N, C-alpha and C positions, 0 to 999 in steps of 0.2 A: 575672480570676481571681487570688486572691492566693496567693502562694507562701511556703512555709515555707522555713526554713534549708536543709534538705537540697535541696530543689528548686531553689532559687537556686545551690546549690553544684554541683549536678548539671548545671546548664545552663551555668555559667562552666567546668566541667572538660570538657564536650563541646566548647565553642568554643574552649578552650585546645588540646585535642587535635587539632581540625580545623585549629588554626592551625599547630601542629607539623607536621601532614603537609605543609601549604603550604610550609613553611619547608624540610622535607625535598625537596620537589620542586624548591625553588630550589638547594638544594646539589647536587642530581643534575643539574640542567641546567648548572650552572656548572661540573660536573666536579669538584667540592670534596670528594667523598666520603672521598678519601685524603687531604685538607688536613692532617688529623691521622694520622700514620702509626701512631700507637699508641693503646691504650685502657686504661684510662680517662684517663690523663694524656695531654697533646699535645707531642709531642718532649720527652718526658721530665718536662714541668713542668705544674703545675697551672694555670698563667697561660701561653700560649703565647707565643713571641717575636714581635717586631713587625718585626725586620728579621734578614736572614741572619747578622749579625754576632753575633746573640745565641744563635744555636744550640749546646745542649750538644755536647760531643764524642760522636761514634758515629753522627751523623745525616749523611746525604746534603746536601751544601749545594745541589748541583744541582737538587734535587727540591722545595726550599724555595719556597713561594709565599705571601707574606704574606696576599693577599685570600682565596685559598682556604683557607688555616690558618684564619683568623678567621671565615670563613663557617661552616665545619665546627664550630668552637668555639661559636660561638653558636647553632647548632642542638643541640648538646649541653646548653648553659646552659638553654635552653627546654625540652629533654627532662626535664632534673632538675625545673624548675618544674612541668611537666606530672605529674610522678611526686608532687609535693607537693598538687598539686590532686587527684589520685585518692586520695592517703591522706586528706585532709580529707572527700572524697566518701563514702568507707567510714566515717570515725568519725561525720558526720552521718548516715549510714544506718542507724545503730544503733537510732534511735528507732521504726524500723519492724521490728526484729528478732522481735517478738510479732504484731503487726498484719498484717505483710506482709512474711513473712520472705523471699520471693524478692528482694526490693529489697536487702536487706542482704546477701543470698548474692550476688547479681549484682554488686553493690560492691566484695565481697571478692573475687570472681573477677577483676574488672577490675584491682584492686591487684596481684594475684599475676600477672596477664598482662602488665602493664607493667614489673613486676620482670624477667620473662623476656624481655621486648622489650629491655630494657636490657642484659641478658646477651648476647642475640642480636646487638645493636649492634656489641657488641665482637667478636663471631665474624665479622661481616662485615666489618670494618675488619682483623682478624687474617688473614683469607682473601685480603684484597686485592681485595675486591668480587667474590668468586667467583660464576660464573655460578648462578644458582638461590637465593643467598642473598638478593640484594636482593628477588626476588619473595616470598620467605617472610616478610621483613621488612615489607613492604607490606601483605601478606596479614593478618599478625597486627594490624598497625596499624588495619585496618578492622575486626578482629574486636573489638578493644577499644572502637572506636567503637560497634559494634553492642551490645555488652553494656553499656555506659554509657548508650546510648538505650533498651535494654529497662527498666533499672533506674529511669531517669528517667519512663519512661512509665508503669511499673506502680505508681509512688508518685502519679500523679495521673489512672490512667485512668477514676476515677469521674466526673470533669468532661466525659469524652467520651462523646456518646451519639449513636447512628445509629438510623436505622429503615429496613430493607429486607427484603425476602423472603430467606428462606433461598436460594432460587435465585440473586439476585443476588449475595448474599453470597459463594457458592461460585463464581460466575464472576469475579468482582474477585479473590478471593483467588487462583484459579489463575493469573490473568493477571499478578498482583502477583509471586507466587513464580516464575512461568516468566520474567519480564523481569529478576528479581533474579539467578536462576541465570545467565542468560545474560549479565547484566552482569558478573558475577563471573569467568565464563570470558573476557570481553572484555578485563576488568582484567588477569587473568594473561598472556593473550596479548601485551596490551601490553608488560607489563613484561618479557616475553620478547624482543620486538621491540627495545626499549630496550637490554637486555642484548646482543642479537645486533649492534646496531650500535656498541656499544662494542668489542666482540671484534675487529669488521671494521676499526673506524678504529685499534685499537691494532696489530693484525696487519698490516695492509695500510699503514696511514698514509696514507688518502686524505684530503686536504686539503679536495677539493671535495665539500662536504656533499650537494649534488644526486646524488651517485653512491653515497651509503651504502645507500639503500634497495636498490638493484639488486643488492648483494653480501651481502644478509643471508638469503638463501635463501626457503624457502617458508612460513616463519613468518609473514611479513608479508601473503603472500596469503591465508593463512587467516583472519589478524585482520581483514583488510579485507572478505572475502567473508562472514565470519561475522556483520558488523554489519548485513547485510540482514535476518537472522533478528530482530534487535531492532527494525528498522525495522517488520516486518509486526506484532510484538507490540504495539508502542506505537501502531500504528493501529487495532488492536482495542480496546486501553484506551481510547483516545481516543473511539472510537464508543460504547464502553460507558457513559463518564463523561457525555458529551453527552446520552444516552439517558436516563440516570438523574437528571440535573440537571433534565431538561425535568419530570419527574413531582414535583420537590421543590419547584416554585415555591411560595413563601410559608411552607415550613417553617422552623422556627426552632429545630430540635434542635441541643443543643451538639455542636459538633465536625463539623457538616455541611459548612459552608463549608470548614473546613480539609480535609476529606476530598476534597472536590472541587477544591480548589485543587491538593492533591497529586496527583490523578488527572491535571490538566492539566500540573503541574510536571515530572512524569516523563517525558511525552513530549518537552516542551521540552528536557529535561535530555539525554535520548538524541540528539535532533536536533542540540543544540548539540556534543556529543560528536564526532558524524558529522562535522559541519562543521570543527570543529578538526583532526579526524583527516585530512581532506581538506588543511587548509591546512598541516600538517606536511609532506605529500608535496609538495604544488606549492610551497611557499615554503622548501623545503630543511632542514626541522627547526629552525626557529627557537626559541630557549631559552624565550621568553616563552610559545609555544604549548604547548610541554613541560610547563610548570607549570600552565598552564590546563586542560590534558587532566587531569592528575593531581587537581588540585582539583575539577574538574568531576565526574570519576567518583566522589571521596569524597562530595560532596553528593548525587550522583545515588543511589548506595547508601544513605545515610541517608533520604532521601526515600522510597525503595522500603521500606526496613525499617518506618519508621513507619506507611506505608500498609498494610503486612501486619499489622503490631500491631494497628491498628485495626480490621481485619477479623477478627482472632484472637481478639476478646475473648469471654469466655462469660459473658455477663449477659443481661440482659432486652433488650438493644438491638436484637437481630435479631428484631423480631417481624415478623409476616406483613404487609407493606405492599408492595403490587404496584409493580413498576417495570419 
C-alpha cells in the first residue's frame, strides 16, 4: 500500500509520540520528574548545568542531581520535537480538508491538545508532582495518541475491507469497547498506585522497596483484582477471533489478516501486562518493569483503538457473511 505525504507524516508522528511516552516512563521510573524544578527553563537556564558549581543563585544545591536534571531535560527536548511533528501532521492534513474533513479536524485537535499538554506539563512541575496531576498528564497523552490514530486511520480506511455478519460485527465491537474501557480504568488505577508509592516513600522514607506495596492502602488491591475482569474479557475475545478465523480460511479481503492479528495481539498484550504487574510485586518494583508496564499499556490501548475503528466503519464492508 503506497502512502502519501500526510500518511507518512502521520505514522512518523504516532511513532514519535509513543517514543515520548516511553521516555516519560523512564523519567518517572528514575525519579527524575523534578530533575528540572522550574518550567519552561531548567534551573533558570535554557541549557541546564552539568555540575552543581554551575547552578545559578537561588537554587538548592543539595537537590541538584546532574543525571536526573538531564534526563528530564532530554524528555522536554523530545516533547518539543513531537510538537513539531504534530504541527507538520496538521499542515500535511490540509489536503483532506474538503475530501475528508474529519482527518484535518482531528489533526488540528491533536495540535491543540499537545499545546495544552505542554502547559499541563509545566503545571505538573510547579505542583511538585502533585497527586492526580501525573494521572491527568498520562491520560491526556493517551488521548493525543488516540486522536492521531483516528486521523491516520480515516485517511486510509478505504484500503481496509472486512466481510462479516452484522451479528459478528456487534459482538466484536462490544468486546473491543469493553476491553478498552477496562484497560483505561486499569491504567488510571495503575497510575494512582504509582503515585501512592511515591507518597509512601516520601512520607515514611521506606528504603526497602519490598515493603512499599504493603503501605499504599486499598488502591493496589483494587488494581490487582480488577485485572481479572480483563482476563475474562480477553478469553471471550480470543474465542471469538479463533471461531471467526476458521470461517475465513482462503479469504483475501484487505485488512482481514490485520484484523485477526489485532484480535490475537490484544489478549497477548493484556496477559503481558498481567505478568509484568505480577513481576512488579514479586521483584520489588524494578524500574525496568515500571517502564515496560507503561509502554505496554500504551501499545495495548493503541491496538484496541485500531481494532474498534476497523469495526466502526460505515461502509459496505459489513455485508452478510456467516461467521
